[in-house]
C-alpha positions in Angstrom: 0.2 0.1 0.3 1.2 3.5 -0.9 0.1 7.3 -0.6 -1.2 6.8 -4.0 -2.9 3.8 -4.0 -4.4 2.9 -0.5 -5.9 -0.7 -1.4 -3.6 -3.3 -1.7 -3.9 -5.0 -5.3 -6.3 -8.2 -5.4 -5.0 -11.8 -4.6 -4.5 -14.0 -7.4 -8.3 -15.7 -6.7 -9.9 -12.1 -6.6 -7.9 -11.7 -9.9 -9.4 -14.5 -11.2 -12.8 -14.3 -10.0 -13.0 -10.7 -11.9 -11.6 -12.4 -15.2 -14.5 -14.8 -14.9 -17.0 -12.5 -14.0 -16.1 -9.7 -17.0 -15.9 -13.1 -19.4 -19.7 -14.4 -18.3 -21.3 -11.0 -18.6 -23.2 -11.4 -22.2 -22.1 -8.8 -24.7 -24.6 -6.7 -25.6 -25.3 -5.5 -29.2 -23.7 -2.8 -30.6 -26.1 -0.8 -31.5 -27.3 -0.4 -27.6 -23.9 0.0 -27.0 -24.2 3.2 -29.1 -27.2 4.2 -27.1 -25.8 3.9 -24.1 -22.3 5.7 -24.1 -23.5 8.0 -27.0 -27.1 9.1 -26.8 -28.0 8.4 -22.8 -24.6 9.6 -21.4 -24.5 12.8 -23.5 -28.4 13.2 -22.7 -27.7 13.3 -19.0 -24.5 15.5 -19.4 -26.5 18.0 -21.2 -29.2 17.3 -18.5 -26.6 18.5 -15.8 -25.5 21.5 -17.9 -29.2 22.6 -18.2 -29.4 22.8 -14.4 -26.0 24.4 -13.6 -27.0 27.1 -16.0 -30.3 27.7 -14.4 -28.3 28.0 -10.8 -26.0 30.2 -12.1 -28.7 32.1 -13.6 -30.8 32.2 -10.3 -27.7 32.9 -8.2 -26.3 35.6 -11.1 -29.6 37.0 -10.7 -30.0 37.3 -6.4 -26.7 38.7 -6.1 -26.3 41.2 -9.1 -30.5 42.1 -9.9 -31.4 41.3 -5.9 -34.2 39.5 -8.1 -35.0 35.9 -7.2 -37.3 33.6 -9.5 -40.1 31.4 -7.9 -39.6 28.8 -10.7 -35.9 28.4 -10.6 -35.7 25.5 -7.6 -37.9 22.7 -9.1 -36.4 22.7 -12.1 -32.8 22.2 -11.1 -34.0 19.5 -8.7 -36.0 17.9 -11.6 -32.9 18.1 -14.0 -30.0 16.6 -11.5 -32.4 13.9 -10.3 -32.8 12.5 -13.6 -29.4 13.1 -14.8 -28.6 11.2 -12.0 -30.9 8.1 -12.9 -29.8 8.2 -16.6 -25.8 7.9 -15.6 -26.4 5.4 -12.8 -27.7 3.5 -15.1 -25.5 3.2 -17.8 -22.5 3.2 -14.3 -24.1 0.1 -13.2 -23.6 -1.7 -16.7 -20.2 -0.6 -16.4 -19.4 -2.0 -12.9 -19.0 1.3 -11.1 -20.6 0.9 -7.9 -20.4 3.4 -5.2 -17.8 2.0 -2.5 -19.5 2.1 0.8 -16.8 0.6 2.4 -14.0 3.1 1.6 -13.7 4.3 5.5 -12.7 0.7 6.0 -10.5 0.2 3.4 -8.6 2.9 4.4 -8.3 2.6 8.1 -5.5 0.7 10.0 -5.2 -3.2 9.6 -6.0 -3.6 13.4 -9.2 -1.7 12.8 -10.6 -3.9 9.9 -9.5 -7.0 12.0 -11.2 -5.8 15.2 -14.3 -5.3 12.8 -16.5 -7.8 11.5 
């Protein structure tokens, strides 16, 4: 373990399991891969950029013009939620999961052995 890479490399058994898992995943048709990686991800990016644009407009309007718009909060919420939902579907397909054991992995060895 180094400062750059706090996690130890996988053991040979874990590496073999990951290889077998990757081999058993059925291949998707090329048209679906195109839709996921080009259309859905670009649409999610467009939604997030739109949310940032509306937030920026509202912040500038409040600070520069001293005027708040009643409609700005709800579109931002919906744009961010839908952007995350579209991106989460593609991320799950690529096995990019949110790690819940990050603190446990970064803790000292004696803490990891003390906790189940």
